C-alpha angles and dihedrals in degrees: 000000000000091000091050091050091049092049091050092050092050092049090048091054091050093047093050093044092051092053093046093046089051096047101035107019129236101293099050093044099086124185088246092056091046090052092048093050092045089050094233132120115269090235091061096063096071087058088067102023123021093202140006088256089062089058089052090049091052092049093047095045092054092045093051091047092053091050092046093050090047091056096038094053093050103037108090098215132104105199118025110103096169096051088050092048091046091058094041091051092050094049092042094056095037091057091049101041099040092064116070094213093048090046093051092050092045092051093050090054092042093052091060106072093202091054101044094082089064087066094049120092128220107263101158094106091047091049091052089052091050091052090049095047092050090044094240118162094228123159127194093275090054091051091048091051091052091049094048093045093049091046091056097042094046093048093051093047092050095044093051091046094050092046092051095245092115105059101196137123117265091244090059092050092049090054092051093047094048093044094054095082094051094047093050090051090050094243112165120264090235092060092044091051090050091051090049091055091049090048092053091048091050094049092048095050101043129065111221097155091115091067109096130195098196108343 
């Protein structure tokens, strides 16, 4: 009973936070306001989430997992971690950046360097699978270097796009974001282009509009 009550409280905080993040953005949605709207004492929130960024991390992790499971359950392949990640990355960012409220919230988090990592998802296991499938002799340091390099490049691309300094169509940006991993692993351009074509075909033949980032 106690566990159920705790789970319900945590889910209530997430539900309220998502709506506030969508309507007001990241900055204006203070922990105090989230507590007030969730009808719980302010002192109770740290029991579930130490900081507001932890709420963001929880929301993003669940969102990424839903997108990943959507792709994984419909892509008829057994071993192709990068193709799967390519499609997941494209859908993930399209759902965020094609909605003005999601985009505003995302940019506010993105702009704060200390907060951006709460919008990143754990890809270390996937990267190790990519290295194995492409028969690359990558150790932990190599994987770390790829992750750090991609983190920086992706953040700069997204910042410049959100600030209007990168005047490109969303489809072009999605291709660049999804291609980053392959390029950092040294995967051939021919393979990456082939994955892009498969990604476009997948996105055109599957309806994922019901998947929501915030609201």
